[in-house]
N, C-alpha and C positions, 0 to 999 in steps of 0.2 A: 308785464314791464317791470324791469326792477325798478329801485328808487334812484340809481345809480343812472339808469334811462331816462327817469323822469326828468332828473335835475338837468341832466345832457339837455334833452329837448328845452327845458327853461332858458338856460344857457344862451341856446341859438335862437329862440324867441327874443332874447334881451338884447342879442348883439346884432341882428335884425332891425329890430327896433332903432338902436342907438346908431345905428349906419342908415334908415330913415330919416332921422332927426335931421340928417346934415344934407342929405338929398335922395329922397325916396323912390327917384327914377334913375338910379345908379345902378348901368348894367351887371356891376359887380356885388352887386347887394345880396346876394347867395354864394359866392365863391369863399371858398379857403374856410368853409366851416365844418370842422370835424366831424363826422358823424351824421350828417344833414342828410345824404340819400338812405343812410340804414334805419336812422330814427324818425324820418319822416317821408321818405321815398321821392326826395328830391323837393324842389322849391314849390310846386303845387300843393305840396302837403303841409309847408311852412303858411303858405297862403291860407288855405284850409283853418289851419290853427289859428292865424292871427283874425280872422273872420269871424271863426267860433268866439274867441275872446271878445272883440266888438260887441257880437249878438247878446253875449252873456251880460257885458256891463250896460248893452242899453237897455234890457229886459229888464234887469234890477232896476236903474233909472227910473224905468219907465213906471214900474210897479210902485214908485214913494211918487215920483211926480203928479201923475194922474190924480193921485187921494189929495195932492194940494191944488190941484189946477191948472197945471202947467200944459201945455200942447207939446205933441209927439217935438215938433219943429224946436220949440224951444230945448227938449231933453236932446236931442241930437245933434243941437248947436253947443250946447253947455258940453255936451262929453267928446265932440270935436274939438272944442279947448282945451279940454283937460286931457286927450290924448293925440293932439295934432301929427305925432308920428304914425300912429296906428292909421289913422284917418286918412294921411297922406297916402301911404303906400297902397292901403285898400282901393283908394281913388284911382291911383298909377295903375294898378294890375287887373283894375276891374275896367278902367277905360280901355287898357292894351287890350284884354280879354275879349270886349266887346267886339272891338275893331278886326281883332283875328276871324272871330264868329262871322260877321258882317263878310268878310271878304270870302270866309269859304261858301256862304250861303251864296254870294254872286257868283263865284266861279262853277258851283253847280248847277247854276239856272242854266 
C-alpha cells in the first residue's frame, strides 16, 4: 500500500466518523466515498478498520487504567465518551449484524 493509499484510507475513515457523528444509522453512511471499494473492499472493510481502531484505543487505555486501579467498565465508558461517533457506529452495525445472523440461523433451522 502506498502512502497515498494510506492517506486515502484515513480520509475515508474520518469521513465515515464525521457522518456517524450526525447520524450513525444513516443508510448512506458509506455512499459517495471515492475509492472505498478499492481500498476497503466495501463497507464491511471500513467497519473492520473502525473495529480495529476501537480495539487499539481500548487496549492502550486498559494498559494504563488497570495500573491505576480503574475497572474495564470505567475504561470502556471513558473511551465511549471520548469517541462517541466511533462507538455509535460500531454499536449500530454490530447490532444490525447480530440481527441478520440470528435471522439467518432461524431460517436455516
